[in-house]
Structure formats: structure tokens, C-alpha cells
C-alpha positions as CSV (number, residue, x, y, z in Angstrom):
1,M,10.4,-9.2,4.0
2,R,10.5,-6.2,1.6
3,L,10.6,-2.8,3.2
4,C,9.2,-0.2,0.9
5,G,12.0,-0.2,-1.7
6,G,13.8,2.8,-0.4
7,C,11.0,4.7,1.3
8,E,13.3,5.8,4.1
9,E,15.5,7.8,1.7
10,R,14.5,11.4,1.3
11,T,15.2,14.1,-1.2
12,R,16.7,17.5,-0.1
13,D,13.2,19.0,0.4
14,G,12.1,16.1,2.6
15,E,10.1,14.0,0.1
16,L,10.4,10.2,0.2
17,R,12.4,8.8,-2.7
18,N,10.9,6.2,-5.0
19,L,7.3,7.5,-4.4
20,P,5.4,7.7,-7.6
21,E,4.5,11.2,-8.8
22,G,1.1,12.9,-9.0
23,I,-1.6,11.0,-10.7
24,E,0.4,7.8,-10.6
25,I,0.4,7.7,-6.8
26,S,-3.3,8.5,-6.7
27,Q,-4.0,5.7,-9.2
28,K,-1.8,3.2,-7.2
29,L,-3.6,4.2,-3.9
30,L,-7.1,4.9,-5.0
31,G,-7.6,3.7,-8.5
32,S,-10.4,1.2,-7.9
33,D,-13.1,0.3,-5.4
34,A,-11.2,-2.9,-4.6
35,K,-8.1,-0.9,-3.5
36,L,-10.3,1.3,-1.3
37,E,-11.8,-1.9,0.2
38,I,-8.4,-3.4,0.8
39,L,-7.1,-0.2,2.4
40,A,-10.2,0.1,4.6
41,L,-9.8,-3.5,5.7
42,F,-6.2,-2.9,6.8
43,H,-6.9,0.5,8.3
44,K,-9.6,-1.2,10.5
45,N,-7.3,-4.2,11.2
46,P,-3.7,-2.8,11.2
47,G,-2.3,-6.0,12.7
48,L,-3.9,-8.3,10.0
49,V,-1.5,-10.7,8.3
50,D,-3.3,-12.9,5.8
51,R,-3.0,-14.6,2.4
52,I,-4.4,-13.0,-0.7
53,D,-7.3,-15.4,-0.7
54,G,-8.1,-14.5,2.9
55,V,-8.0,-10.8,2.2
56,S,-10.3,-11.3,-0.9
57,R,-12.8,-13.3,1.2
58,R,-12.9,-10.6,3.9
59,I,-13.8,-7.9,1.3
60,G,-16.1,-10.2,-0.7
61,R,-14.1,-10.5,-3.9
62,D,-12.2,-13.2,-5.8
63,A,-8.4,-13.5,-5.2
64,G,-7.7,-13.0,-8.9
65,E,-9.7,-9.8,-8.9
66,I,-7.5,-8.2,-6.3
67,E,-4.0,-9.4,-7.2
68,A,-3.1,-6.3,-9.3
69,E,-4.5,-4.0,-6.6
70,V,-2.4,-5.7,-3.9
71,K,0.6,-5.5,-6.1
72,D,0.2,-1.7,-6.6
73,L,-0.2,-1.2,-2.8
74,V,2.9,-3.3,-2.2
75,E,4.9,-1.4,-4.8
76,I,4.2,1.9,-3.0
77,G,4.9,0.5,0.4
78,V,1.5,0.6,2.0
79,L,1.3,-3.2,2.1
80,H,4.2,-5.7,2.3
81,T,4.5,-9.4,1.5
82,G,6.2,-12.1,3.4
83,T,6.2,-15.8,4.0
84,I,4.9,-17.6,7.0
85,E,5.7,-21.3,6.8
86,S,5.1,-21.8,3.1
87,S,2.3,-19.3,2.6
88,K,2.8,-15.9,1.0
89,V,1.1,-13.3,3.2
90,I,0.2,-9.7,3.0
91,Y,0.5,-7.2,5.9
92,Y,0.0,-3.5,6.4
93,D,2.8,-1.0,7.1
94,Q,1.1,1.7,9.1
95,K,4.2,3.8,9.3
96,N,4.8,3.9,5.6
97,D,1.1,4.6,4.9
98,A,1.3,7.6,7.3
99,E,4.4,8.8,5.5
100,I,2.9,8.4,2.1
101,Q,-0.2,10.3,3.2
102,K,2.0,13.0,4.6
103,Q,3.9,13.3,1.3
104,I,0.7,13.4,-0.8
105,S,-0.6,16.2,1.4
106,Y,2.7,18.0,1.0
107,R,2.6,17.6,-2.8
108,L,-1.0,18.8,-2.9
109,R,-0.1,21.9,-0.9
110,K,3.0,22.5,-3.0
111,G,1.0,22.1,-6.2
112,S,2.9,19.3,-7.8
């Protein structure tokens, strides 16, 4: 299973490497109502492991409608994908999410 594509690496000033900059990170995290609903679902159910069609049903949307949103959340490391038996599943990485939120807060305070 993919682990955040280098999120554990840090720059000299403590920022996570490979984290998108400024507006890009905001768009990837909060760019649509569907993303907010997906994030809310996983925040309320941090141990949830489900297929994309299961996630879409839980938030009342079509699977095709949330594919791009899930992909963005996977790219920044908030969600991960894996395989259970022959099914591709999505799961939440609470630790990476907390780190990303911390870095966003840091960048906002820093003004970048």
C-alpha cells in the first residue's frame, strides 16, 4: 500500500516534502463539496476501509462523481488505496492528515 509518496521527508525548516503549495493544497483538500463530504466521512469513521462505490453510497453520490476527488486526496496523502482480496479499497491516514493540517497552519502563519 502507498504511503504518502515521501510525506515523512522534511525540508530544513520542518515542512513536509512533496506537499503541494498554497492554493494547490487548498484545492486538493477542499476544492469541492464532495471532497468535504469524503473528508467528513473518514473523520467520523477513521477506521473505515471501503471501495469507492461504498464510499460514494455512504455520502449519497455516484462513484464516478467522486473518483477525481478521491484521487486528489490520495495524492496528498490523506487517503490511501490498497487491495483486499481483489477489491481496490480506500482508507484514511489520520497521522498524515494531522501532519498536513499542521503544515497548512504553519504556512498560513508564515504567510506563504
